[in-house]
TIVEXKE-78021 format. One line per 8 residues: number of its first residue (from 1); their letters; for each residue x, y, z of N, C-alpha, C. Coordinates in steps of 0.1 Angstrom, whole numbers. Example, Ala and Ser with C-alpha at 12.3 -4.5 7.8 and 13.67 -1.06 7.14 Angstrom:
2
1 = as = 132 -57 78 123 -45 78 132 -33 78  128 -22 71 137 -11 71 129 0 79
//
This chain:
286
1 = vfayalev = -270 244 -213 -256 243 -214 -252 253 -227  -244 264 -222 -239 272 -232 -224 267 -238  -220 269 -249 -206 264 -256 -205 278 -262  -192 285 -259 -190 296 -265 -175 296 -271  -173 300 -281 -160 305 -289 -155 317 -286  -140 313 -280 -134 326 -281 -125 334 -291  -126 342 -294 -117 349 -306 -111 357 -298  -95 350 -300 -83 360 -295 -75 367 -308
9 = paatagge = -74 377 -309 -69 383 -320 -53 379 -319  -46 377 -334 -35 372 -336 -24 385 -332  -9 380 -328 -2 386 -324 4 397 -336  8 408 -336 15 413 -347 28 409 -348  33 411 -363 45 401 -372 56 409 -362  66 403 -354 79 410 -349 73 417 -337  58 414 -331 59 427 -322 54 416 -309  56 421 -295 54 415 -282 43 418 -278
17 = krpeqave = 36 431 -282 22 431 -279 9 426 -286  -2 423 -287 -11 423 -292 -14 435 -296  -25 435 -308 -26 449 -310 -41 451 -302  -45 464 -300 -55 467 -291 -70 463 -295  -73 452 -293 -83 447 -299 -90 434 -286  -102 439 -284 -105 431 -274 -112 414 -275  -111 408 -270 -111 391 -269 -127 387 -267  -129 382 -277 -144 383 -277 -153 368 -277
25 = avlgkevq = -160 365 -268 -166 351 -268 -183 350 -274  -180 342 -286 -191 341 -296 -198 328 -290  -213 331 -289 -219 319 -286 -222 309 -295  -216 296 -295 -213 285 -304 -224 279 -306  -229 272 -297 -242 266 -293 -249 264 -279  -261 261 -278 -270 257 -265 -274 246 -267  -272 240 -254 -273 224 -252 -281 223 -244  -296 218 -246 -306 216 -235 -309 202 -234
33 = lmhrapvv = -306 200 -220 -308 183 -216 -322 181 -212  -328 172 -220 -339 168 -217 -347 162 -206  -342 157 -196 -343 154 -185 -344 165 -175  -338 179 -181 -340 188 -169 -334 188 -154  -324 178 -154 -315 175 -142 -306 185 -141  -300 189 -127 -293 196 -125 -277 194 -129  -270 205 -138 -256 198 -141 -247 197 -126  -240 188 -129 -230 184 -114 -217 191 -120
41 = aiavldgr = -211 186 -131 -197 190 -133 -199 189 -151  -186 198 -153 -184 198 -168 -170 197 -170  -162 189 -179 -151 188 -185 -147 187 -198  -136 194 -203 -129 192 -218 -122 180 -220  -119 171 -229 -114 163 -229 -107 162 -242  -93 159 -242 -85 160 -254 -88 149 -263  -77 147 -273 -79 138 -286 -76 123 -279  -71 122 -268 -70 108 -261 -81 107 -248
49 = grplpepy = -89 113 -247 -102 112 -239 -96 116 -221  -83 122 -221 -77 129 -208 -84 144 -207  -84 146 -198 -89 157 -189 -79 172 -195  -83 182 -201 -71 194 -203 -66 199 -189  -51 197 -191 -44 204 -177 -50 218 -171  -45 221 -159 -49 234 -153 -40 245 -162  -43 254 -164 -34 267 -167 -20 270 -162  -20 267 -149 -10 271 -142 0 259 -144
57 = easrdlaq = -4 245 -142 5 232 -145 9 233 -159  2 240 -168 6 239 -182 15 247 -183  14 259 -177 25 270 -180 39 266 -174  39 260 -162 49 256 -156 55 240 -162  51 234 -168 52 219 -176 54 212 -164  43 214 -155 38 203 -143 31 193 -148  25 190 -158 14 182 -159 17 178 -181  12 167 -181 15 162 -193 10 171 -203
65 = apdmqggh = 13 172 -219 8 178 -225 -4 174 -233  -14 181 -235 -27 173 -242 -23 170 -259  -32 161 -260 -32 156 -275 -43 165 -284  -33 174 -290 -42 185 -298 -44 179 -313  -41 168 -315 -42 165 -329 -56 158 -330  -62 152 -322 -76 142 -325 -83 154 -317  -98 152 -323 -108 158 -318 -112 158 -301  -111 170 -299 -116 174 -285 -132 168 -284
73 = avliasee = -135 166 -269 -151 167 -269 -151 170 -250  -164 175 -249 -168 177 -239 -179 167 -230  -176 163 -215 -180 159 -209 -191 165 -200  -204 165 -201 -211 170 -190 -219 158 -182  -220 161 -170 -225 152 -158 -234 157 -149  -249 154 -148 -260 159 -147 -262 152 -135  -273 153 -125 -277 144 -116 -280 130 -119  -286 128 -132 -290 116 -137 -284 113 -150
81 = qfkvftlp = -277 116 -152 -270 111 -167 -256 116 -170  -247 110 -178 -234 115 -181 -235 114 -197  -230 128 -204 -231 127 -219 -219 132 -226  -216 129 -236 -203 134 -244 -206 140 -253  -202 152 -258 -205 162 -270 -189 161 -277  -192 162 -293 -177 165 -298 -175 180 -298  -166 185 -301 -162 197 -302 -156 199 -318  -155 209 -324 -162 222 -318 -180 223 -325
89 = kvsaktkf = -181 214 -331 -197 212 -336 -206 207 -320  -204 202 -312 -211 203 -300 -224 192 -307  -220 181 -309 -229 170 -315 -228 157 -303  -241 152 -299 -239 142 -291 -231 127 -297  -224 123 -289 -215 113 -291 -217 101 -284  -220 101 -269 -223 86 -263 -231 95 -249  -238 84 -243 -245 89 -228 -248 76 -221  -248 80 -207 -251 69 -200 -266 73 -190
97 = kltahegc = -274 66 -190 -282 71 -180 -282 64 -166  -277 69 -158 -274 64 -145 -284 61 -136  -293 73 -140 -307 71 -130 -315 58 -134  -319 58 -149 -327 47 -155 -321 32 -151  -304 34 -149 -301 17 -149 -299 15 -136  -294 22 -123 -294 21 -109 -303 29 -104  -313 36 -104 -322 42 -96 -317 48 -86  -305 57 -90 -296 66 -80 -294 80 -86
105 = rvrkvala = -291 88 -78 -286 104 -82 -269 107 -80  -267 113 -90 -252 116 -89 -248 129 -76  -241 128 -70 -238 137 -57 -225 143 -62  -214 137 -61 -199 140 -66 -193 135 -79  -185 139 -87 -181 134 -98 -166 137 -102  -156 132 -104 -144 135 -106 -136 126 -118  -123 132 -127 -121 124 -134 -107 122 -129  -104 109 -128 -93 103 -122 -85 94 -132
113 = tfasvmse = -70 95 -127 -65 84 -135 -56 76 -130  -61 65 -134 -55 49 -127 -43 44 -132  -33 43 -126 -21 36 -133 -19 21 -130  -13 17 -139 -14 0 -142 -2 -2 -129  -5 -11 -124 3 -21 -112 13 -27 -117  13 -30 -132 25 -37 -140 33 -29 -148  31 -19 -153 38 -10 -157 35 5 -153  46 14 -151 43 29 -143 39 40 -157
121 = dyaetcla = 43 35 -170 43 40 -181 24 40 -186  18 30 -183 6 30 -187 -4 30 -178  -13 41 -181 -28 47 -173 -37 52 -183  -47 50 -173 -66 52 -181 -69 60 -172  -77 70 -178 -83 81 -173 -98 73 -174  -106 75 -157 -118 72 -158 -125 82 -151  -141 80 -153 -147 90 -145 -150 84 -132  -152 91 -120 -155 82 -106 -166 91 -103
129 = cltnlgdv = -179 89 -97 -189 93 -93 -195 86 -79  -203 97 -72 -208 88 -59 -219 92 -57  -229 83 -56 -242 84 -59 -247 87 -44  -264 95 -46 -270 96 -32 -273 84 -24  -269 74 -28 -271 60 -20 -256 56 -14  -247 66 -14 -231 62 -8 -224 51 -20  -230 46 -30 -223 38 -38 -214 49 -50  -200 43 -54 -188 47 -61 -191 39 -70
137 = hvfsvpgl = -194 45 -83 -194 41 -97 -179 45 -104  -176 38 -115 -161 40 -124 -166 37 -136  -165 47 -146 -169 47 -160 -155 51 -167  -155 43 -177 -145 46 -191 -148 60 -197  -137 67 -200 -139 77 -206 -133 78 -223  -134 82 -229 -151 86 -232 -164 80 -239  -159 64 -237 -171 56 -239 -182 53 -228  -179 57 -216 -192 59 -208 -195 43 -203
145 = rpqvhysc = -185 33 -205 -190 21 -199 -184 18 -186  -194 12 -179 -195 8 -163 -180 2 -162  -172 2 -151 -160 -6 -148 -161 -13 -136  -164 -7 -126 -164 -10 -112 -175 -5 -103  -183 -11 -92 -192 -8 -87 -188 -10 -73  -187 3 -61 -185 -3 -48 -199 4 -38  -200 -3 -27 -206 1 -20 -195 9 -5  -195 22 -6 -184 32 2 -191 36 13
153 = irkedisg = -203 43 15 -210 52 27 -223 48 26  -226 45 43 -238 42 42 -247 54 34  -260 51 31 -269 60 25 -276 69 34  -275 68 49 -281 72 60 -271 84 63  -259 80 57 -247 90 63 -248 106 54  -257 114 58 -259 124 43 -245 135 46  -240 137 59 -228 142 59 -216 140 52  -214 122 54 -205 118 44 -209 118 32
161 = iascvftr = -217 117 26 -219 121 13 -216 133 6  -221 142 15 -218 160 8 -205 163 14  -195 156 22 -183 160 21 -169 151 17  -177 142 7 -168 133 2 -165 142 -12  -149 138 -15 -141 147 -25 -132 133 -29  -128 133 -44 -121 129 -50 -108 133 -53  -96 124 -56 -86 129 -59 -83 126 -73  -67 130 -81 -66 126 -90 -62 115 -93
169 = hgqgfyli = -58 104 -84 -55 93 -85 -65 83 -82  -75 83 -82 -85 73 -74 -87 70 -59  -82 83 -57 -86 81 -37 -96 92 -34  -101 89 -24 -111 99 -15 -113 100 -3  -118 111 3 -123 115 18 -136 119 20  -138 114 31 -150 118 35 -155 120 51  -161 126 57 -161 125 72 -169 116 77  -162 110 86 -173 100 96 -176 107 108
177 = spseferf = -174 121 110 -176 125 125 -173 140 122  -174 148 132 -170 164 127 -158 165 128  -148 153 133 -136 157 134 -128 147 129  -134 137 118 -124 124 114 -129 126 101  -117 120 91 -119 118 81 -117 101 78  -123 95 69 -122 84 62 -116 80 48  -108 77 48 -99 77 33 -101 65 27  -102 64 13 -105 49 6 -101 51 -7
185 = slsarnit = -97 42 -13 -90 39 -28 -97 33 -35  -99 38 -49 -104 31 -61 -93 24 -71  -81 28 -68 -67 23 -75 -61 12 -68  -57 2 -75 -51 -11 -74 -34 -7 -73  -33 7 -77 -18 10 -73 -17 17 -63  -24 26 -60 -26 34 -48 -36 31 -38  -31 21 -28 -42 15 -19 -38 21 -5  -47 18 3 -47 26 17 -44 12 27
193 = eplcsldi = -40 -1 21 -34 -7 32 -24 -6 37  -22 -5 51 -6 -4 55 3 -16 51  16 -12 48 27 -23 42 36 -22 54  40 -32 60 49 -25 70 59 -40 73  71 -38 79 75 -54 83 81 -52 97  86 -61 101 95 -60 118 105 -67 114  119 -63 115 127 -73 118 133 -78 131  132 -90 135 137 -95 146 150 -105 146
201 = swpqnatq = 162 -100 155 173 -106 157 176 -114 170  177 -128 169 179 -134 181 194 -137 181  199 -131 195 211 -132 200 221 -145 199  229 -145 194 236 -158 190 240 -167 202  243 -162 212 245 -172 223 235 -173 232  225 -171 229 211 -174 237 204 -190 234  215 -202 243 213 -214 240 210 -221 254  202 -231 251 201 -240 265 198 -252 260
209 = prlqespk = 202 -264 272 204 -276 271 190 -284 264  191 -293 257 175 -297 253 171 -307 263  160 -305 268 153 -315 276 144 -324 269  148 -337 273 142 -348 267 132 -358 274  121 -357 267 111 -365 277 111 -381 276  110 -387 287 113 -401 290 99 -408 282  104 -419 279 91 -428 272 82 -436 280  69 -433 281 59 -438 292 56 -453 290
217 = lsqangtr = 54 -461 297 49 -477 297 34 -477 305  26 -480 298 13 -480 306 12 -493 312  5 -491 327 4 -507 333 -9 -508 336  -12 -519 339 -26 -520 344 -26 -521 360  -38 -529 363 -40 -529 378 -37 -520 387  -45 -509 383 -47 -494 393 -35 -487 391  -23 -490 387 -10 -479 381 -12 -475 365  -12 -460 365 -13 -453 354 -2 -457 345
225 = diilapes = 12 -451 348 18 -453 343 32 -457 350  44 -458 345 57 -460 347 68 -453 343  76 -444 347 84 -435 340 98 -441 341  108 -441 332 119 -448 329 128 -433 331  139 -434 333 150 -423 330 160 -427 317  164 -416 311 172 -425 301 183 -428 303  188 -438 296 201 -444 301 209 -445 286  221 -443 291 230 -443 278 233 -459 273
233 = cegspssa = 240 -460 264 246 -472 262 255 -481 268  262 -474 277 270 -482 282 262 -483 298  252 -479 301 242 -478 312 245 -469 323  255 -458 321 259 -451 334 254 -437 331  246 -431 341 236 -425 341 248 -407 337  261 -410 342 267 -397 337 271 -394 324  272 -408 315 275 -407 300 260 -400 295  249 -404 299 238 -401 295 234 -381 298
241 = hskradtm = 237 -383 308 239 -368 314 249 -356 302  259 -362 300 267 -356 289 264 -354 278  256 -367 273 248 -365 260 241 -356 259  232 -351 267 221 -343 271 224 -328 268  237 -329 275 242 -312 276 250 -312 264  254 -320 255 262 -318 243 251 -313 232  238 -317 232 226 -313 226 221 -301 228  223 -289 218 217 -277 224 205 -275 212
249 = eppeaals = 194 -266 216 185 -262 209 182 -245 210  175 -241 200 173 -227 199 164 -222 210  166 -208 212 156 -208 224 140 -208 224  138 -211 212 121 -212 208 121 -223 217  127 -235 215 126 -244 226 121 -243 240  134 -234 243 133 -232 261 116 -227 265  109 -219 253 97 -214 255 83 -226 258  86 -238 252 82 -250 249 75 -251 263
257 = pvsidsaa = 66 -257 268 61 -264 280 68 -274 282  72 -282 294 79 -290 293 71 -301 300  69 -315 297 61 -323 306 64 -328 319  54 -326 328 56 -329 341 60 -343 347  59 -348 335 64 -366 338 76 -366 334  88 -356 329 98 -358 328 112 -363 337  116 -372 332 128 -378 343 137 -369 351  142 -366 362 148 -357 369 159 -364 378
265 = sgdtmldt = 158 -377 379 171 -386 381 169 -399 378  182 -407 381 181 -422 374 175 -432 380  166 -427 390 157 -438 398 145 -440 390  138 -452 393 124 -455 387 115 -450 397  102 -441 390 94 -434 399 80 -444 396  73 -444 406 61 -452 404 50 -443 407  41 -444 402 29 -436 405 21 -444 415  20 -440 426 15 -449 436 -1 -448 435
273 = tgdvtvey = -7 -438 428 -22 -438 429 -31 -450 426  -37 -452 433 -48 -467 434 -46 -475 444  -52 -483 439 -51 -494 451 -41 -509 448  -31 -509 457 -21 -519 453 -28 -533 457  -26 -542 450 -31 -555 456 -16 -565 454  -23 -576 456 -13 -589 456 -12 -594 443  -22 -592 438 -17 -596 420 -10 -584 416  -11 -574 421 -2 -564 412 13 -566 415
281 = vkdflg = 14 -568 426 28 -570 433 35 -583 423  24 -592 423 34 -606 418 39 -601 400  25 -597 395 25 -592 383 40 -582 382  40 -574 387 51 -566 387 66 -569 391  68 -579 398 81 -586 400 84 -600 393  74 -602 388 75 -617 378 74 -615 366
//
Protein backbone atom coordinates (compact mmCIF):
# COMPACT_ATOMS: atom_id res chain seq x y z
CA UNK A 1 0.00 0.00 0.00
CA UNK A 2 1.46 3.35 -1.07
CA UNK A 3 0.60 6.65 0.62
CA UNK A 4 1.10 9.78 -1.47
CA UNK A 5 1.01 13.43 -0.41
CA UNK A 6 -0.44 15.89 -2.92
CA UNK A 7 1.35 19.21 -3.24
CA UNK A 8 -1.17 21.77 -4.50
CA UNK A 9 0.27 25.22 -5.28
CA UNK A 10 -1.28 28.10 -3.38
CA UNK A 11 -3.45 30.64 -5.17
CA UNK A 12 -2.02 34.06 -5.90
CA UNK A 13 -3.14 36.97 -3.77
CA UNK A 14 -6.22 38.56 -5.33
CA UNK A 15 -6.13 36.22 -8.34
CA UNK A 16 -8.78 33.76 -9.44
CA UNK A 17 -6.40 31.34 -11.13
CA UNK A 18 -3.54 29.44 -9.64
CA UNK A 19 -0.11 29.98 -11.11
CA UNK A 20 0.87 27.66 -13.86
CA UNK A 21 2.45 25.06 -11.65
CA UNK A 22 1.60 21.37 -11.79
CA UNK A 23 0.16 19.48 -8.84
CA UNK A 24 2.69 16.93 -7.67
CA UNK A 25 2.18 13.65 -5.83
CA UNK A 26 5.00 12.85 -3.46
CA UNK A 27 5.40 9.35 -2.07
CA UNK A 28 4.95 9.57 1.67
CA UNK A 29 5.27 5.98 2.82
CA UNK A 30 4.98 2.43 1.62
CA UNK A 31 3.04 0.00 3.81
CA UNK A 32 3.77 -3.70 3.41
CA UNK A 33 1.30 -6.12 4.98
CA UNK A 34 3.17 -9.02 6.54
CA UNK A 35 0.45 -11.60 5.82
CA UNK A 36 0.54 -10.74 2.08
CA UNK A 37 -3.24 -10.98 1.75
CA UNK A 38 -5.05 -9.09 -1.04
CA UNK A 39 -6.41 -5.67 -0.05
CA UNK A 40 -10.22 -5.44 -0.26
CA UNK A 41 -10.89 -1.78 0.63
CA UNK A 42 -9.19 1.43 1.79
CA UNK A 43 -10.98 4.33 3.52
CA UNK A 44 -9.78 7.60 5.05
CA UNK A 45 -11.33 8.55 8.42
CA UNK A 46 -11.66 12.00 9.94
CA UNK A 47 -11.00 13.00 13.54
CA UNK A 48 -14.24 11.36 14.75
CA UNK A 49 -13.71 8.09 12.92
CA UNK A 50 -16.18 8.85 10.13
CA UNK A 51 -15.33 8.34 6.46
CA UNK A 52 -14.67 11.44 4.41
CA UNK A 53 -17.64 12.46 2.25
CA UNK A 54 -17.61 12.13 -1.50
CA UNK A 55 -16.28 15.19 -3.37
CA UNK A 56 -19.61 15.79 -5.11
CA UNK A 57 -21.57 15.62 -1.84
CA UNK A 58 -19.10 17.94 -0.13
CA UNK A 59 -19.31 20.51 -2.94
CA UNK A 60 -23.13 20.49 -2.88
CA UNK A 61 -23.42 20.47 0.93
CA UNK A 62 -25.22 17.13 0.77
CA UNK A 63 -23.07 15.51 3.45
CA UNK A 64 -21.95 16.47 6.93
CA UNK A 65 -18.66 18.32 7.00
CA UNK A 66 -15.75 16.20 8.25
CA UNK A 67 -13.89 16.92 11.46
CA UNK A 68 -10.65 18.57 10.37
CA UNK A 69 -9.37 19.30 13.89
CA UNK A 70 -8.42 15.82 15.09
CA UNK A 71 -5.90 13.50 13.51
CA UNK A 72 -7.04 11.57 10.47
CA UNK A 73 -6.51 7.86 9.92
CA UNK A 74 -6.64 5.36 7.09
CA UNK A 75 -8.39 1.99 7.34
CA UNK A 76 -6.95 -0.84 5.26
CA UNK A 77 -9.08 -3.99 4.98
CA UNK A 78 -7.54 -7.12 3.55
CA UNK A 79 -8.95 -10.62 3.22
CA UNK A 80 -7.48 -11.65 6.57
CA UNK A 81 -7.37 -8.59 8.83
CA UNK A 82 -8.30 -4.92 9.36
CA UNK A 83 -5.67 -2.34 10.25
CA UNK A 84 -5.83 1.38 11.07
CA UNK A 85 -2.89 3.73 10.44
CA UNK A 86 -2.56 7.31 11.62
CA UNK A 87 -2.06 10.13 9.13
CA UNK A 88 0.13 11.75 7.95
CA UNK A 89 2.86 9.67 9.60
CA UNK A 90 1.23 6.36 8.53
CA UNK A 91 2.01 4.56 11.77
CA UNK A 92 0.07 1.49 12.92
CA UNK A 93 -2.66 2.30 15.46
CA UNK A 94 -4.83 -0.82 15.88
CA UNK A 95 -5.71 -4.02 14.03
CA UNK A 96 -7.98 -7.05 14.17
CA UNK A 97 -7.04 -10.42 12.68
CA UNK A 98 -10.32 -11.87 11.44
CA UNK A 99 -8.88 -15.05 9.93
CA UNK A 100 -6.95 -15.88 13.10
CA UNK A 101 -10.04 -15.43 15.31
CA UNK A 102 -12.89 -16.70 13.13
CA UNK A 103 -11.16 -18.88 10.54
CA UNK A 104 -12.75 -17.08 7.57
CA UNK A 105 -11.83 -14.56 4.87
CA UNK A 106 -13.27 -11.17 4.02
CA UNK A 107 -15.30 -10.85 0.82
CA UNK A 108 -17.21 -7.54 1.13
CA UNK A 109 -16.51 -4.47 3.29
CA UNK A 110 -18.42 -1.22 3.84
CA UNK A 111 -18.54 1.64 6.33
CA UNK A 112 -22.13 2.15 7.51
CA UNK A 113 -23.79 4.75 9.73
CA UNK A 114 -26.06 3.30 12.42
CA UNK A 115 -28.57 5.81 13.78
CA UNK A 116 -29.98 5.53 17.28
CA UNK A 117 -33.56 4.37 17.79
CA UNK A 118 -34.15 6.78 20.68
CA UNK A 119 -32.48 9.90 19.27
CA UNK A 120 -32.17 10.98 15.65
CA UNK A 121 -29.18 13.20 16.46
CA UNK A 122 -26.94 10.34 17.60
CA UNK A 123 -25.28 7.92 15.19
CA UNK A 124 -22.19 5.73 15.07
CA UNK A 125 -20.04 4.66 12.15
CA UNK A 126 -19.11 0.99 12.06
CA UNK A 127 -17.38 -1.40 9.71
CA UNK A 128 -19.58 -4.13 8.20
CA UNK A 129 -17.99 -7.07 6.43
CA UNK A 130 -19.19 -10.27 4.77
CA UNK A 131 -17.04 -13.40 4.97
CA UNK A 132 -16.68 -16.36 2.66
CA UNK A 133 -18.82 -18.39 5.10
CA UNK A 134 -21.79 -16.05 4.58
CA UNK A 135 -21.48 -14.43 8.02
CA UNK A 136 -21.80 -10.68 8.61
CA UNK A 137 -19.56 -9.02 11.21
CA UNK A 138 -19.83 -5.46 12.52
CA UNK A 139 -16.84 -3.68 14.11
CA UNK A 140 -16.48 -0.30 15.74
CA UNK A 141 -14.35 2.35 14.04
CA UNK A 142 -11.54 3.18 14.63
CA UNK A 143 -11.21 0.85 17.64
CA UNK A 144 -12.08 -2.29 15.58
CA UNK A 145 -13.95 -3.91 18.48
CA UNK A 146 -16.41 -6.67 17.47
CA UNK A 147 -20.04 -5.60 17.94
CA UNK A 148 -22.39 -8.21 16.44
CA UNK A 149 -22.14 -11.37 14.36
CA UNK A 150 -24.95 -12.75 12.16
CA UNK A 151 -25.35 -15.74 9.86
CA UNK A 152 -26.74 -14.14 6.72
CA UNK A 153 -26.05 -16.22 3.59
CA UNK A 154 -25.43 -19.93 3.20
CA UNK A 155 -21.77 -20.67 2.62
CA UNK A 156 -22.72 -22.86 -0.36
CA UNK A 157 -24.36 -19.85 -2.07
CA UNK A 158 -21.31 -18.58 -3.95
CA UNK A 159 -23.28 -16.24 -6.22
CA UNK A 160 -25.12 -14.70 -3.27
CA UNK A 161 -21.87 -13.93 -1.44
CA UNK A 162 -20.25 -12.51 -4.58
CA UNK A 163 -23.25 -10.28 -5.38
CA UNK A 164 -23.76 -8.87 -1.87
CA UNK A 165 -23.62 -5.08 -1.49
CA UNK A 166 -23.97 -2.87 1.60
CA UNK A 167 -25.69 0.50 1.90
CA UNK A 168 -24.59 3.50 3.95
CA UNK A 169 -27.27 2.90 6.58
CA UNK A 170 -26.55 -0.71 7.52
CA UNK A 171 -28.66 -2.58 4.97
CA UNK A 172 -27.66 -5.03 2.26
CA UNK A 173 -28.81 -6.87 -0.86
CA UNK A 174 -27.75 -10.13 -2.46
CA UNK A 175 -29.04 -12.39 -5.23
CA UNK A 176 -31.07 -15.45 -4.25
CA UNK A 177 -31.79 -16.28 -7.90
CA UNK A 178 -30.86 -14.80 -11.29
CA UNK A 179 -33.90 -12.49 -11.04
CA UNK A 180 -34.52 -12.04 -7.27
CA UNK A 181 -32.85 -9.95 -4.58
CA UNK A 182 -32.90 -10.61 -0.84
CA UNK A 183 -32.78 -7.61 1.48
CA UNK A 184 -31.44 -7.60 5.04
CA UNK A 185 -30.71 -4.96 7.65
CA UNK A 186 -28.13 -4.69 10.41
CA UNK A 187 -29.60 -1.50 11.87
CA UNK A 188 -32.18 -1.42 14.64
CA UNK A 189 -33.66 1.78 13.18
CA UNK A 190 -33.87 0.78 9.51
CA UNK A 191 -35.66 -2.56 9.70
CA UNK A 192 -37.10 -4.70 6.92
CA UNK A 193 -40.19 -5.86 8.83
CA UNK A 194 -43.40 -4.62 7.16
CA UNK A 195 -45.30 -2.40 9.59
CA UNK A 196 -48.96 -1.97 8.62
CA UNK A 197 -52.41 -1.69 10.19
CA UNK A 198 -55.97 -2.50 9.11
CA UNK A 199 -58.89 -0.33 10.21
CA UNK A 200 -62.22 -2.17 10.54
CA UNK A 201 -65.44 -0.21 11.10
CA UNK A 202 -68.54 -2.16 12.13
CA UNK A 203 -71.94 -0.79 11.00
CA UNK A 204 -73.80 0.70 13.93
CA UNK A 205 -77.20 -0.77 12.98
CA UNK A 206 -75.90 -4.33 12.64
CA UNK A 207 -77.62 -5.82 15.72
CA UNK A 208 -79.47 -9.05 16.37
CA UNK A 209 -81.58 -10.34 19.28
CA UNK A 210 -79.59 -12.33 21.78
CA UNK A 211 -80.17 -16.05 21.89
CA UNK A 212 -80.17 -17.49 25.38
CA UNK A 213 -79.45 -21.09 26.12
CA UNK A 214 -81.80 -23.00 28.39
CA UNK A 215 -80.50 -24.74 31.49
CA UNK A 216 -80.03 -28.49 31.31
CA UNK A 217 -81.22 -30.93 33.94
CA UNK A 218 -79.56 -34.31 33.83
CA UNK A 219 -81.80 -37.33 34.46
CA UNK A 220 -81.10 -40.95 35.13
CA UNK A 221 -82.78 -44.18 34.01
CA UNK A 222 -81.90 -43.95 30.33
CA UNK A 223 -82.84 -40.28 29.64
CA UNK A 224 -79.87 -38.04 28.91
CA UNK A 225 -81.30 -34.58 29.60
CA UNK A 226 -84.48 -32.52 29.91
CA UNK A 227 -84.55 -29.03 28.38
CA UNK A 228 -86.82 -26.45 29.96
CA UNK A 229 -87.87 -23.29 28.16
CA UNK A 230 -87.10 -19.99 29.92
CA UNK A 231 -90.02 -18.41 31.74
CA UNK A 232 -90.54 -14.95 33.07
CA UNK A 233 -91.29 -14.04 36.64
CA UNK A 234 -95.00 -13.72 35.78
CA UNK A 235 -94.99 -17.17 34.17
CA UNK A 236 -96.15 -16.00 30.73
CA UNK A 237 -94.12 -16.95 27.65
CA UNK A 238 -94.97 -13.64 25.97
CA UNK A 239 -93.24 -11.57 28.64
CA UNK A 240 -90.18 -13.80 28.45
CA UNK A 241 -90.11 -13.33 24.68
CA UNK A 242 -90.35 -9.56 25.04
CA UNK A 243 -87.39 -9.54 27.44
CA UNK A 244 -85.29 -11.51 24.99
CA UNK A 245 -86.20 -9.11 22.20
CA UNK A 246 -85.16 -6.10 24.31
CA UNK A 247 -81.72 -7.57 24.93
CA UNK A 248 -79.42 -6.82 22.00
CA UNK A 249 -75.86 -7.97 21.30
CA UNK A 250 -73.07 -6.96 18.90
CA UNK A 251 -72.70 -8.67 15.51
CA UNK A 252 -69.88 -10.86 16.83
CA UNK A 253 -72.39 -12.85 18.88
CA UNK A 254 -74.43 -13.57 15.76
CA UNK A 255 -71.50 -15.52 14.38
CA UNK A 256 -71.06 -17.64 17.51
CA UNK A 257 -72.40 -21.20 17.33
CA UNK A 258 -75.80 -21.74 18.95
CA UNK A 259 -76.47 -24.88 20.93
CA UNK A 260 -78.82 -27.36 19.30
CA UNK A 261 -80.50 -27.85 22.68
CA UNK A 262 -81.77 -24.23 22.77
CA UNK A 263 -85.49 -23.93 23.53
CA UNK A 264 -87.62 -23.00 20.52
CA UNK A 265 -91.02 -23.12 22.25
CA UNK A 266 -92.55 -22.99 25.69
CA UNK A 267 -93.28 -26.74 25.85
CA UNK A 268 -91.11 -29.19 27.70
CA UNK A 269 -89.18 -31.47 25.35
CA UNK A 270 -88.04 -34.91 26.39
CA UNK A 271 -85.22 -36.85 24.82
CA UNK A 272 -86.80 -40.25 24.16
CA UNK A 273 -83.61 -42.01 23.28
CA UNK A 274 -83.09 -45.06 25.48
CA UNK A 275 -85.44 -47.58 27.06
CA UNK A 276 -88.55 -46.31 28.89
CA UNK A 277 -89.35 -48.46 31.91
CA UNK A 278 -92.06 -48.42 34.55
CA UNK A 279 -89.60 -47.26 37.20
CA UNK A 280 -88.64 -44.31 35.01
CA UNK A 281 -92.30 -43.23 34.61
CA UNK A 282 -92.91 -43.50 38.37
CA UNK A 283 -89.79 -41.48 39.15
CA UNK A 284 -90.71 -38.82 36.64
CA UNK A 285 -94.38 -38.45 37.73
CA UNK A 286 -93.80 -38.90 41.42
